Residue, then its C-alpha position, 0 to 999 in steps of 0.5 A: m500500499y505504500y509503495l503505490l501511494l508513494g507513486f500515485f503521490y509522486l505523479i501529483s508532485f509533478i504536476p506543475f504549480r497552475l495545474l496544482y492550484l486548479l486541482s485545489d480549486m476542484i477539491w475545495f469545491l468538494f470540501f467546502y460545498v458537497i462533503r462539507y469536511r468539518r464545517k461545523v468543526v470549523m465555525y463552531n471554533l471561529s465563533i469562540a475565536f471572533p464573537e465580535k465578527t459577523e456571521a457573515e464575516r466569519k463564513q468568508i474566513c471558513r471559505k478562504f481557510y477551506r482554500r488555504f486548506t487544500d493547497n497545504w496539502l497538495e502542497a505538502i505532496k508537491l515536496l516529494s520532487m520540488s528542488e532545492k531552489t524552487i523550495r528557497k524561492r518559495m518558502q522564506i526563512d528570516f532565521g533571527p537569533l538562531p545564528e547567533i545561539f547556534e554559533s554559542g554551542r547551545c541547542c535551540h527549542i522552535h514553538l510554533g502552530h499549524h500555520f500553513n505551510w508548516e510542511w515546507a517550513n520544516v524542509a526549508f529549515g533543513l536545507n540550511g545544513k548549519f543546523s542538525m534540525l529534529g522535528v517532533y511529530q504525531p504518528i498518524s493512525n493509517k501506517a501507510i499515510d505515516r510512513l509516506f509524511r515522514y518520508f517528504r517531512s524528513k527530505s532535506g535531513t530532518v530528524l523525526l522523534a515520534a512525540n510518544n517516544m520522544n524522550q527516549d529518543l532525545l537520548a541519543w542527542r545528549k551531548k550534541q547540538y541541535i535545534m527541535g521544532l515542536v508544533a506547540d498548538q497540538n492539544p494534550s493526550n492527557v487533559r488533566r495534567a495538562f496546562w490550561t488558561d484562556f485562548f480566545s477567552r476560552p479555557a482550553p489545555f496546551i501541552p506542558g512538555p515544550e516549557k518543561n524541557a526547555r526550563w529544565n535544560d535551560i535551552p533557548v526558546v524561539f518562535a516562529r511566526i508563518e506568513r503567507i505572502k501569496r499563493g504558493y508563497y510564504r515567509c517564516v519568521l524567528t523571534l527570541a522567546e527566551d535565551h534562559p527558561a531556567q530563570t522563568k516561572e512555571g507557566e511563563l513561557t506557555l502563557r507567551f506562546v499563547d499571546f504570540l499564537e493568537s497574534c499569529i491567528r488574529a494576522q491570517p486567520e485563514t492559514w491556522l488549521w480550524t478543523h482541530r476541536r481546540w475547545k472540546h475539552e472543559w476546565n476541571e478544578t479537579y484536573r492535576g495540571r495546572w490554570l495559569n492565571r495572566 
């Protein structure tokens, strides 16, 4: 099954961008108007995030989101055959404080959200050549699809660490210098032990691991903002969040990331992955996690 999928997607990846986006438009129409894939979830999320907007305004964001959504996955498939030159041209990277941190001999953690196109950003980072890049990912239940995604995500040398086995996999890197990318807006697997705070004025759980690892090992944290310039062109800008996390209070880095994530979403709401049920859990005082007060 894996090789059949790989061959099929390889053929799609050779489609020129102009025709690829024509295909994306057709898929968008099916997803939005016919299949209505998770439309209720997306509109519910938008109603929480933007209560000040009218229903018509939220529907407009929803339509734009599904266009970006279908573009994102076809662009990810395009990675199978994209040249290094094309990737560099279409995904600009502003490394910000990264070279200075790396020259100092320290490791670094990059925290980012599910903004399109994070798959391109991962590969573009790996093309830099100066950094040993680690990427934490959530395994996909379908083994063939999971293997396919691991194939193109590691195209430029990124070493993939499964989120459910990250601590064990990191042991091989404990005496090496690396940069690790963490998509920090995932829903925690255990909400009872999560960090909780208001996200768009509604309680939501956040993964405590990214902050805890940085604080325990005093590893600098950088936030990554992915911006859509125009169709098929993106820019990723890195900014220093904290140079010495060990000196911060528990929860402080997570709160900074939540504020950062909100600002990114408000700037380009149609480029965030709204199909996630981000507010599906309710805060409970009996949880063993922690509520983060602002």
